[in-house]
PLY file of the C-alpha trace (Angstrom):
ply
format ascii 1.0
element vertex 234
property float x
property float y
property float z
element edge 233
property int vertex1
property int vertex2
end_header
0.53 -12.16 16.25
2.77 -11.24 19.30
1.62 -8.54 21.65
2.99 -4.98 21.01
6.19 -4.32 22.94
6.30 -1.85 25.75
9.42 0.10 26.86
10.15 3.31 28.70
9.20 5.02 25.43
5.64 3.52 25.57
3.78 1.13 23.19
5.47 0.31 19.97
2.26 0.91 18.19
2.52 4.55 18.97
5.35 4.70 16.38
3.00 3.49 13.66
1.02 6.17 11.94
-1.60 3.96 10.35
-4.85 3.81 12.32
-6.90 1.66 9.89
-6.88 0.00 6.43
-10.37 0.06 4.89
-11.77 -0.13 1.47
-8.20 0.08 -0.16
-7.43 3.18 1.91
-4.98 3.78 4.62
-6.34 6.06 7.31
-3.66 7.76 9.44
-4.10 8.83 13.04
-4.73 12.49 12.14
-7.80 11.42 10.20
-6.39 11.82 6.76
-6.95 9.26 4.03
-4.38 7.93 1.52
-4.53 5.78 -1.53
-1.25 4.35 -2.83
-0.68 3.66 -6.46
2.13 1.28 -7.48
3.75 2.38 -10.65
5.98 0.02 -12.98
9.38 1.32 -13.88
10.66 2.35 -17.24
14.21 2.27 -18.66
14.32 5.94 -19.75
17.74 5.64 -21.31
16.82 2.91 -23.75
13.93 5.04 -25.17
14.29 6.96 -28.39
14.53 10.72 -28.23
10.87 11.15 -29.31
9.67 8.66 -26.70
11.70 10.33 -23.95
10.10 13.75 -24.95
6.68 12.16 -24.72
7.32 10.79 -21.27
8.86 14.15 -20.07
5.90 16.11 -21.26
3.47 13.64 -19.88
5.07 14.00 -16.48
5.02 17.72 -16.79
1.35 17.64 -17.62
0.63 15.40 -14.49
2.37 17.90 -12.18
0.73 20.88 -13.83
-2.70 19.34 -13.82
-2.98 18.56 -10.03
-3.97 21.13 -7.32
-3.30 18.86 -4.38
-0.06 17.43 -2.81
1.44 14.10 -3.96
4.09 12.05 -2.40
6.44 9.82 -4.60
8.23 7.13 -2.72
11.00 4.86 -4.06
11.19 1.91 -1.73
14.22 -0.49 -2.00
14.12 -3.88 -0.34
16.17 -6.99 -0.61
14.76 -9.55 -3.03
13.47 -12.82 -1.49
14.57 -15.59 -3.73
13.30 -18.49 -1.80
10.06 -18.71 -3.79
12.28 -18.80 -7.01
14.61 -21.49 -5.73
11.54 -23.52 -4.56
10.18 -23.38 -7.99
13.43 -24.58 -9.45
13.75 -27.48 -6.96
10.18 -28.56 -7.87
11.16 -28.44 -11.49
14.04 -30.67 -10.66
11.74 -33.33 -9.02
9.74 -33.52 -12.24
12.78 -33.64 -14.51
13.74 -37.06 -15.86
17.08 -36.24 -17.39
19.96 -36.68 -14.94
21.96 -34.18 -16.73
19.32 -31.42 -16.33
18.73 -32.31 -12.70
22.49 -31.86 -12.14
22.43 -28.49 -13.99
19.49 -27.26 -11.79
21.41 -28.20 -8.67
24.42 -26.32 -9.95
22.25 -23.28 -10.93
20.57 -23.17 -7.54
23.95 -23.24 -5.74
25.22 -20.43 -8.07
22.09 -18.28 -7.34
22.41 -18.82 -3.44
26.19 -17.95 -3.53
25.69 -14.91 -5.67
22.87 -13.60 -3.46
24.90 -14.26 -0.40
27.78 -12.08 -1.67
25.77 -9.51 -3.55
22.58 -8.16 -2.15
19.97 -8.05 -4.90
17.66 -4.97 -4.36
14.26 -4.50 -5.73
12.93 -0.87 -6.22
9.22 -0.31 -5.86
7.74 3.02 -7.05
4.81 4.36 -5.23
2.60 7.47 -5.62
0.68 8.50 -2.43
-2.55 10.38 -3.03
-3.78 11.98 0.20
-7.13 13.60 1.16
-7.63 15.58 4.26
-11.29 15.72 5.37
-12.68 19.22 6.18
-14.59 17.90 9.21
-13.28 15.51 11.81
-15.15 12.19 12.21
-13.83 11.74 15.59
-15.09 15.16 16.77
-18.68 14.20 15.42
-18.47 10.89 17.27
-17.33 12.40 20.51
-20.03 15.12 20.37
-22.73 12.64 19.90
-21.58 10.02 22.19
-19.71 11.97 24.77
-22.71 13.90 25.99
-23.52 13.25 29.65
-27.04 12.04 30.47
-29.28 14.50 32.30
-28.61 14.35 36.12
-30.85 11.99 37.78
-32.42 10.58 34.74
-32.44 6.86 34.27
-30.36 5.64 31.27
-32.57 4.63 28.33
-30.51 1.57 26.86
-32.63 1.47 23.70
-32.34 5.22 23.12
-28.54 5.00 23.54
-28.26 2.09 21.15
-30.32 4.03 18.56
-28.08 6.90 19.00
-24.99 4.92 18.63
-26.47 3.26 15.37
-27.28 6.71 13.95
-23.69 7.85 14.75
-22.25 4.83 13.15
-24.18 5.51 9.98
-23.21 9.12 9.95
-19.57 8.21 10.25
-19.97 5.57 7.45
-21.69 8.10 5.25
-19.01 10.72 5.89
-16.24 8.23 5.14
-17.90 7.29 1.75
-18.27 11.09 0.91
-14.61 11.59 1.51
-13.71 8.36 -0.20
-15.49 9.64 -3.36
-13.36 12.77 -3.47
-10.22 10.80 -2.82
-11.09 8.25 -5.63
-11.55 11.30 -7.88
-8.11 12.42 -7.18
-6.63 8.90 -7.55
-8.34 8.56 -10.86
-6.87 11.73 -12.03
-3.37 10.59 -11.16
-3.94 7.03 -12.61
-5.12 8.49 -15.89
-2.03 10.75 -16.22
0.36 7.82 -15.45
-1.37 5.63 -17.99
-1.10 8.35 -20.58
2.64 8.49 -20.05
2.77 4.75 -20.81
3.41 3.57 -17.15
1.70 0.58 -15.72
-0.05 1.64 -12.56
-2.58 0.07 -10.06
-4.15 0.94 -6.77
-2.94 -1.21 -3.92
-5.78 -3.06 -2.27
-6.16 -3.98 1.46
-3.92 -7.06 1.51
-1.24 -5.44 -0.61
-1.38 -2.28 1.71
-0.97 -4.46 4.84
2.02 -6.26 3.27
3.60 -3.00 2.14
3.40 -1.44 5.67
4.55 -4.80 7.21
7.65 -4.44 5.04
8.12 -0.85 5.89
8.01 -1.49 9.56
9.84 -4.85 9.58
12.72 -4.43 6.98
14.95 -7.12 8.79
12.44 -9.95 8.72
11.92 -12.50 5.90
9.42 -10.84 3.57
6.54 -12.54 2.03
5.68 -12.86 -1.66
6.66 -9.81 -3.55
4.05 -7.23 -4.49
3.73 -6.98 -8.30
1.87 -4.66 -10.66
-0.94 -6.84 -12.22
-0.81 -7.41 -15.90
-3.62 -5.47 -17.32
-3.62 -7.38 -20.55
-4.87 -10.35 -18.67
-7.90 -8.82 -17.24
0 1
1 2
2 3
3 4
4 5
5 6
6 7
7 8
8 9
9 10
10 11
11 12
12 13
13 14
14 15
15 16
16 17
17 18
18 19
19 20
20 21
21 22
22 23
23 24
24 25
25 26
26 27
27 28
28 29
29 30
30 31
31 32
32 33
33 34
34 35
35 36
36 37
37 38
38 39
39 40
40 41
41 42
42 43
43 44
44 45
45 46
46 47
47 48
48 49
49 50
50 51
51 52
52 53
53 54
54 55
55 56
56 57
57 58
58 59
59 60
60 61
61 62
62 63
63 64
64 65
65 66
66 67
67 68
68 69
69 70
70 71
71 72
72 73
73 74
74 75
75 76
76 77
77 78
78 79
79 80
80 81
81 82
82 83
83 84
84 85
85 86
86 87
87 88
88 89
89 90
90 91
91 92
92 93
93 94
94 95
95 96
96 97
97 98
98 99
99 100
100 101
101 102
102 103
103 104
104 105
105 106
106 107
107 108
108 109
109 110
110 111
111 112
112 113
113 114
114 115
115 116
116 117
117 118
118 119
119 120
120 121
121 122
122 123
123 124
124 125
125 126
126 127
127 128
128 129
129 130
130 131
131 132
132 133
133 134
134 135
135 136
136 137
137 138
138 139
139 140
140 141
141 142
142 143
143 144
144 145
145 146
146 147
147 148
148 149
149 150
150 151
151 152
152 153
153 154
154 155
155 156
156 157
157 158
158 159
159 160
160 161
161 162
162 163
163 164
164 165
165 166
166 167
167 168
168 169
169 170
170 171
171 172
172 173
173 174
174 175
175 176
176 177
177 178
178 179
179 180
180 181
181 182
182 183
183 184
184 185
185 186
186 187
187 188
188 189
189 190
190 191
191 192
192 193
193 194
194 195
195 196
196 197
197 198
198 199
199 200
200 201
201 202
202 203
203 204
204 205
205 206
206 207
207 208
208 209
209 210
210 211
211 212
212 213
213 214
214 215
215 216
216 217
217 218
218 219
219 220
220 221
221 222
222 223
223 224
224 225
225 226
226 227
227 228
228 229
229 230
230 231
231 232
232 233
């Protein structure tokens, strides 16, 4: 990976609010923790009046049932068709019929020409569930590691190592305590979304990395699209 660019405005990483991605959680620079739920879309207009009423009431129950903030993000990005075209060309190589091979070539050219003239956009629906820890992990770390040794006293390397190990354990324990509360919130949101009849899944580490990569690099060629897993296949 190329080194971060520097300019008169400072390091480009300063513009990225994400500090760390750990255990399917995005940790921001202010210490807050966020889990992101990807939600499948639904064509509301094609639903019957009864189904529309159920969806609307379910959404109202979701909003009325939470006592913490939520962020709903609709992310649009240009669809990368290269993987689809590669699949068609692979199919062509295994096709014995000259007529079908010719039709595949024509179809590939049609798709490429259509996409070149008309940008095909894919919408991704995300629900961001935040948790703001009451205590600051960084403060505890500084208070335990930042104390100056007693003047004139020789450093005890073993004692310092033990103190650092204890601090690391405390930080890890605090993280998992906060993680449990965040997971409870996320579970509540997931349950409400599923009751509405929407497909929903929590983005894991790799999907989060790809998501933020696409956010911060919208002009680059994107990797494989993120999709909501088919729950029926689990």
